[in-house]
C-alpha positions as CSV (number, residue, x, y, z in Angstrom):
1,M,7.2,-14.4,15.2
2,S,5.1,-17.1,17.5
3,S,3.2,-14.6,19.5
4,T,1.1,-12.1,18.4
5,P,-0.6,-8.9,20.7
6,S,-3.7,-10.9,21.5
7,S,-0.9,-13.3,23.6
8,P,1.1,-10.6,25.6
9,L,4.2,-12.0,27.2
10,H,4.6,-11.8,31.1
11,L,7.9,-10.3,32.0
12,A,9.4,-10.1,35.8
13,V,13.3,-9.9,37.2
14,A,15.0,-11.6,39.8
15,L,17.0,-9.8,41.8
16,D,19.8,-11.2,44.0
17,G,22.2,-8.2,45.5
18,T,24.3,-6.6,43.0
19,G,23.5,-9.2,39.9
20,W,23.8,-13.0,39.3
21,H,27.2,-12.9,37.9
22,P,29.5,-13.6,41.3
23,A,31.5,-10.6,40.2
24,S,28.8,-8.3,39.6
25,W,29.8,-6.5,42.9
26,R,33.2,-5.3,41.1
27,E,31.4,-3.3,38.5
28,P,31.5,0.2,38.6
29,Q,27.6,1.1,38.7
30,A,27.3,-1.8,41.3
31,R,28.0,0.1,44.5
32,P,28.5,-2.7,46.9
33,R,28.7,-0.7,49.8
34,E,25.1,0.4,49.4
35,L,24.0,-3.1,49.1
36,F,22.5,-3.6,52.2
37,T,20.4,-0.5,52.4
38,A,16.8,0.3,51.7
39,A,17.7,3.0,49.2
40,H,19.6,0.1,46.9
41,W,16.6,-2.5,46.7
42,A,14.1,0.7,46.1
43,G,15.9,2.0,43.4
44,L,15.9,-1.3,41.6
45,V,12.3,-2.2,42.5
46,A,11.4,1.6,41.1
47,E,13.3,0.7,37.4
48,A,11.5,-2.8,37.0
49,E,8.1,-1.1,37.5
50,R,9.6,2.0,35.5
51,G,9.5,-0.9,33.1
52,L,5.9,-1.9,33.6
53,L,7.2,-5.4,34.6
54,D,4.7,-8.2,36.2
55,F,6.7,-8.7,39.4
56,V,10.5,-8.9,40.8
57,T,11.3,-12.1,42.7
58,V,13.6,-11.5,45.9
59,E,16.4,-13.7,46.2
60,D,17.0,-14.9,50.0
61,G,18.8,-18.1,51.9
62,L,19.0,-19.9,55.2
63,G,22.7,-19.3,54.9
64,P,25.5,-17.4,53.5
65,Q,26.0,-17.8,49.7
66,S,28.1,-20.3,48.7
67,S,30.3,-21.0,45.5
68,H,29.0,-25.0,46.5
69,F,26.0,-26.0,45.8
70,L,25.2,-28.0,49.3
71,D,28.3,-27.2,51.1
72,P,29.9,-24.1,52.6
73,D,32.9,-22.1,51.3
74,E,35.3,-20.1,52.7
75,R,35.6,-17.3,49.7
76,T,36.1,-14.3,50.4
77,D,36.0,-12.6,46.8
78,Q,32.1,-12.7,46.4
79,V,29.4,-11.4,47.7
80,R,27.9,-13.0,51.5
81,G,25.0,-11.8,53.4
82,R,21.9,-11.0,52.6
83,L,18.8,-8.8,53.9
84,D,15.4,-10.6,54.6
85,A,14.0,-10.5,51.5
86,V,9.9,-10.6,53.1
87,L,11.1,-7.7,54.8
88,I,12.7,-6.0,51.6
89,A,9.5,-6.6,49.9
90,S,7.4,-4.8,52.6
91,R,9.9,-1.8,52.6
92,V,9.6,-0.9,49.4
93,A,6.2,-1.6,48.7
94,P,4.5,1.7,49.8
95,L,7.2,3.1,47.4
96,T,5.6,1.5,44.7
97,R,2.5,1.1,42.8
98,H,1.9,-1.4,40.6
99,I,4.6,-4.3,40.4
100,G,4.1,-7.4,41.7
101,L,6.4,-8.4,44.9
102,V,7.2,-12.0,45.6
103,P,10.1,-12.5,48.2
104,T,11.6,-15.8,48.5
105,V,10.8,-17.9,51.6
106,I,12.4,-21.4,52.3
107,A,10.0,-23.6,53.9
108,T,12.2,-26.3,55.0
109,H,13.0,-24.7,58.0
110,T,10.1,-22.1,58.3
111,E,6.7,-22.6,60.0
112,P,3.9,-22.2,57.5
113,F,1.8,-19.8,60.4
114,H,4.7,-17.3,59.9
115,I,4.8,-17.2,56.6
116,S,0.9,-16.9,55.9
117,K,0.9,-13.9,58.2
118,A,4.0,-12.4,56.8
119,I,3.2,-12.6,53.3
120,A,-0.6,-11.7,53.8
121,T,0.7,-8.7,55.6
122,L,2.7,-7.5,52.5
123,D,-0.7,-8.3,50.6
124,Y,-1.9,-5.7,52.8
125,V,1.1,-3.1,52.5
126,S,1.4,-3.5,48.9
127,N,-2.6,-3.0,48.6
128,G,-3.1,-6.1,46.9
129,R,0.8,-6.9,45.2
130,A,2.0,-9.7,47.4
131,G,3.6,-13.0,46.2
132,L,6.1,-15.6,47.5
133,R,8.5,-18.4,45.6
134,V,8.7,-21.3,47.8
135,Q,12.0,-22.8,48.2
136,I,13.4,-25.7,49.9
137,T,16.8,-26.6,51.0
138,A,18.8,-29.7,51.6
139,R,22.3,-28.3,53.1
140,P,23.2,-29.8,56.4
141,N,24.9,-26.9,57.8
142,E,21.1,-24.6,57.2
143,A,19.6,-27.6,59.2
144,A,22.2,-26.6,61.9
145,H,21.4,-23.2,62.3
146,F,18.0,-24.4,63.7
147,G,18.9,-27.5,64.9
148,R,15.4,-28.7,64.7
149,R,16.4,-31.7,62.6
150,T,19.0,-33.0,60.5
151,V,19.1,-33.3,56.3
152,P,21.1,-36.4,55.4
153,R,23.9,-35.4,53.4
154,I,23.6,-35.7,49.6
155,D,26.7,-36.7,48.1
156,A,25.2,-38.0,44.4
157,Y,22.3,-36.4,43.3
158,D,21.4,-39.9,41.1
159,S,21.3,-41.9,43.7
160,P,18.1,-43.6,45.5
161,D,18.8,-41.9,49.0
162,A,19.2,-38.7,47.4
163,L,15.9,-39.0,45.2
164,E,14.4,-40.0,48.6
165,T,15.5,-36.7,50.7
166,V,14.6,-34.3,47.9
167,T,11.2,-35.9,47.3
168,E,10.4,-36.0,51.0
169,L,11.8,-32.0,51.2
170,F,9.3,-31.0,47.9
171,D,6.3,-33.0,49.7
172,E,7.0,-31.0,53.0
173,A,7.0,-27.9,50.8
174,A,3.5,-29.1,49.1
175,D,2.1,-29.1,52.4
176,H,3.7,-26.2,53.6
177,V,1.9,-23.9,51.2
178,E,-1.5,-26.0,51.8
179,V,-1.2,-24.7,55.0
180,V,-0.5,-21.3,54.5
181,R,-3.5,-21.0,51.6
182,R,-6.1,-22.8,54.1
183,L,-4.9,-19.6,56.6
184,W,-5.2,-17.0,54.1
185,D,-8.6,-18.3,54.0
186,S,-9.3,-18.8,57.8
187,W,-10.8,-15.4,57.7
188,E,-14.0,-14.5,55.4
189,D,-13.8,-11.5,53.6
190,D,-16.5,-9.9,55.6
191,A,-15.4,-11.3,59.1
192,E,-14.3,-7.7,60.1
193,I,-17.4,-5.4,61.0
194,R,-16.1,-2.7,62.4
195,D,-19.2,-1.0,63.9
196,A,-18.1,1.5,66.7
197,A,-21.8,1.9,67.3
198,T,-23.0,-1.4,68.1
199,G,-19.1,-2.1,69.4
200,R,-19.0,-5.3,67.0
201,F,-15.8,-5.4,65.3
202,I,-15.9,-9.3,64.2
203,D,-17.8,-11.7,63.3
204,R,-16.5,-14.7,65.3
205,R,-18.7,-17.1,62.9
206,K,-16.5,-16.1,59.8
207,L,-12.8,-16.9,61.5
208,H,-12.4,-20.8,60.7
209,H,-10.2,-23.3,62.2
210,I,-7.9,-25.1,59.6
211,D,-7.3,-27.8,61.4
212,F,-4.8,-29.3,59.2
213,E,-3.0,-32.3,59.9
214,G,-0.4,-34.0,57.4
215,R,3.1,-35.9,57.7
216,Y,5.1,-32.8,58.0
217,F,2.4,-30.2,59.8
218,K,-0.4,-29.8,62.6
219,V,-2.2,-26.3,62.4
220,R,-5.6,-25.2,63.9
221,G,-5.8,-21.8,62.5
222,P,-7.3,-19.6,62.4
223,S,-4.9,-16.7,61.4
224,I,-4.1,-13.5,63.2
225,T,-4.2,-11.7,59.7
226,P,-7.8,-11.1,58.3
227,R,-7.7,-12.7,54.5
228,P,-5.5,-10.7,52.2
229,P,-6.5,-8.1,49.9
230,Q,-5.9,-10.6,46.7
231,G,-7.8,-13.3,48.6
232,Q,-4.8,-15.3,48.0
233,P,-1.5,-13.9,47.1
234,I,0.3,-15.4,44.2
235,V,2.7,-19.0,44.9
236,S,5.6,-19.3,42.7
237,A,8.5,-22.1,42.5
238,L,11.3,-22.9,40.8
239,A,11.5,-26.1,39.1
240,H,14.3,-28.4,37.4
241,D,12.8,-32.1,36.5
242,T,10.4,-34.0,37.8
243,V,9.6,-33.9,41.5
244,P,10.0,-30.0,41.8
245,Y,7.7,-30.1,38.7
246,R,5.1,-32.0,40.5
247,L,5.4,-28.8,43.3
248,V,4.6,-26.4,40.5
249,A,1.7,-28.6,39.5
250,R,-0.1,-29.5,43.1
251,A,0.6,-25.5,45.0
252,A,1.7,-22.7,42.5
253,D,0.3,-20.1,40.3
254,V,3.3,-20.1,38.6
255,G,6.5,-22.0,37.9
256,Y,9.4,-21.2,36.5
257,V,11.9,-23.7,34.5
258,T,15.0,-23.5,32.9
259,P,15.1,-24.9,29.2
260,H,17.7,-24.3,27.0
261,G,15.8,-24.7,23.6
262,T,12.4,-24.5,22.2
263,D,11.9,-28.1,22.2
264,E,12.9,-28.8,25.8
265,A,10.7,-25.5,26.6
266,R,7.7,-28.0,24.6
267,T,8.7,-30.7,26.9
268,I,8.9,-29.5,29.8
269,V,5.5,-27.4,29.4
270,A,4.0,-31.1,28.7
271,R,5.4,-32.6,31.5
272,I,3.9,-29.7,33.9
273,R,0.6,-30.3,32.5
274,A,0.6,-33.5,33.2
275,E,1.5,-33.1,36.9
276,Q,-1.1,-30.6,36.9
277,R,-4.0,-33.5,35.5
278,D,-2.3,-36.0,37.8
279,A,-3.2,-33.4,40.7
280,G,-7.0,-32.6,40.0
281,R,-5.6,-29.0,39.2
282,E,-6.2,-29.3,35.5
283,A,-9.0,-26.4,35.8
284,D,-6.4,-23.8,37.4
285,P,-4.6,-21.5,35.6
286,L,-0.8,-22.2,36.1
287,H,2.0,-19.8,34.3
288,V,5.0,-21.5,33.1
289,F,7.6,-19.2,32.9
290,G,11.4,-19.5,30.9
291,D,14.4,-18.4,33.5
292,L,17.0,-16.7,31.8
293,L,20.0,-15.3,32.6
294,V,20.8,-12.1,30.8
295,F,24.1,-9.8,29.6
296,L,22.2,-7.0,27.5
297,D,24.4,-4.8,25.5
298,E,23.5,-2.7,22.1
299,D,26.1,-5.2,20.2
300,P,26.6,-8.8,21.1
301,A,30.5,-8.5,20.9
302,G,30.5,-5.9,23.9
303,A,28.4,-8.2,25.8
304,A,30.6,-11.0,24.9
305,A,33.4,-9.1,26.1
306,R,31.5,-8.0,29.5
307,R,30.8,-11.8,30.5
308,E,34.2,-12.5,29.7
309,R,35.7,-9.9,31.5
310,L,33.6,-10.6,34.7
311,D,34.6,-14.4,34.3
312,E,38.0,-13.2,34.7
313,L,37.5,-11.6,37.7
314,A,36.0,-14.2,39.0
315,G,38.7,-16.3,38.3
316,Q,36.0,-19.2,36.1
317,P,33.9,-19.3,33.4
318,Y,30.1,-18.3,35.4
319,T,27.9,-21.5,34.7
320,S,24.3,-21.8,35.7
321,D,21.0,-23.8,36.3
322,A,19.3,-21.3,33.7
323,P,20.4,-20.7,30.2
324,V,22.8,-17.6,30.1
325,F,21.7,-15.3,27.1
326,T,24.7,-13.1,26.1
327,G,23.5,-10.2,22.9
328,T,21.3,-7.5,22.2
329,P,17.7,-6.5,23.5
330,A,16.3,-7.1,20.2
331,Q,18.2,-10.4,20.0
332,L,16.4,-11.4,23.2
333,A,13.0,-10.5,22.3
334,D,13.4,-12.8,18.9
335,L,14.4,-15.5,21.6
336,L,11.5,-14.6,24.0
337,Q,9.0,-14.8,21.1
338,E,10.3,-17.8,19.7
339,W,10.1,-19.8,23.0
340,S,6.5,-19.0,24.1
341,G,5.3,-20.5,21.0
342,A,6.5,-23.7,23.1
343,G,4.0,-22.7,25.6
344,L,5.6,-20.4,28.1
345,S,3.8,-17.4,29.5
346,G,6.3,-15.4,30.1
347,F,9.8,-15.1,31.3
348,R,11.9,-14.4,34.5
349,L,15.2,-12.7,33.7
350,R,18.1,-12.7,35.7
351,P,20.3,-9.6,35.3
352,A,24.0,-10.6,35.2
353,V,25.2,-7.0,36.7
354,T,21.6,-5.7,38.3
355,G,23.4,-1.9,37.7
356,H,23.8,-2.7,33.8
357,D,21.4,-5.6,32.9
358,L,18.3,-4.2,34.4
359,P,18.3,-0.5,32.8
360,A,18.7,-2.7,29.4
361,I,15.4,-5.0,30.0
362,T,13.3,-1.8,31.1
363,R,14.7,0.6,28.6
364,G,15.9,-1.6,26.0
365,L,14.2,-5.1,25.6
366,V,10.7,-3.8,27.1
367,P,10.4,-0.8,24.3
368,E,11.3,-3.9,21.7
369,L,8.5,-5.7,22.7
370,Q,6.4,-3.0,22.6
371,R,7.3,-2.2,19.5
372,R,6.3,-5.5,18.7
373,G,3.0,-5.4,20.1
374,V,3.6,-8.1,22.9
375,F,3.9,-6.6,25.8
376,R,2.1,-4.0,27.7
377,R,2.0,0.0,27.8
378,T,0.6,0.5,30.7
379,Y,-0.7,-1.5,33.7
380,E,-3.8,-2.7,33.4
381,A,-4.7,-4.3,37.0
382,A,-4.4,-3.1,40.5
383,T,-3.0,-6.6,42.1
384,L,-0.8,-8.7,41.1
385,R,-3.4,-11.6,40.2
386,G,-4.8,-8.9,38.3
387,L,-1.6,-8.3,36.0
388,L,-1.2,-12.3,35.5
389,G,-4.6,-12.3,33.9
390,L,-5.9,-14.6,37.4
391,A,-9.4,-14.0,39.0
392,R,-9.7,-13.4,42.9
393,P,-10.6,-16.9,44.4
394,A,-13.3,-17.8,46.4
395,N,-12.7,-18.3,50.2
396,R,-12.8,-22.3,50.8
397,Y,-14.5,-22.0,54.2
398,A,-17.4,-19.3,53.3
399,A,-21.0,-20.6,53.3
């Protein structure tokens, strides 16, 4: 295999309700009545931490889930509704000790000042295990929830108008992340003195106005939250093509991509590295993770039968932006090792049915990777940056 003990894999799971298959909530182990409880999410993250995973991401949105990409639907047979991803992460943070917590935030309608202090707070609550997954939305109905702007309707993704709209939304997201990062640096690490004897709590000279002024945002700063324990929590983004690859290259520490084979994985990694060079970030570490939706069982026929049964319940075959893997943990381990040879440093796995496939990852896949010497046997760092091998960055405003 292409990976060796000296190049261990990184693993994350993407949590979305009862699982990524739309009929997952109807499985016996799904317990849909518990979906909107803290205990549901605490249990999932505890299971992921039991498997020594690097981090979990938590999906979010600004409108009800839909079977249509850009429009609402009227379906009543699929899960609709969510809890706030940042608040879920903040709730489970004190119940965990090692695993990274990466909620989704929608840059398109959310102020960067608010996101900056929310993720900084999560980094404090978790003692340095916070990150964010930045996402855009091009849904007109979600823009209508806020009433501050309109998003032009996209009818055909290959049209020039669609490309212009999507490019603008991703450019805005890049500026959003830049503002968030500058606000994290707006307090120097030693800005707080906290000396009760002298009455000095803060050194005002070590708080900085960021004075960001761009096409989309004008933010003076400083933040109201001191610099996070990691200095800069992890920023991540999902990318499917050139425009989002550019966002990953410009703004992220981790990018999630969706190749459907080794050659395509190699090509995507090369494109992101080229965008990274163009952005002047060639020297910055940047992880590229492959996304896979997984049905895992002890035998391949059982996994295939489960997928067919869920498709029948849903009334149609399930399709995904990411490749769908159906098989055993050992077969998945083979695939991950093969794809890691194409330049992917890790993988984000999407459990088709969380109650079934998450334990299959933590109790089946992880021990298999450990036997092969390509996955950790204990948490080796106290922060998410440490788990990913990323140094704590210097503050850009410090003298």
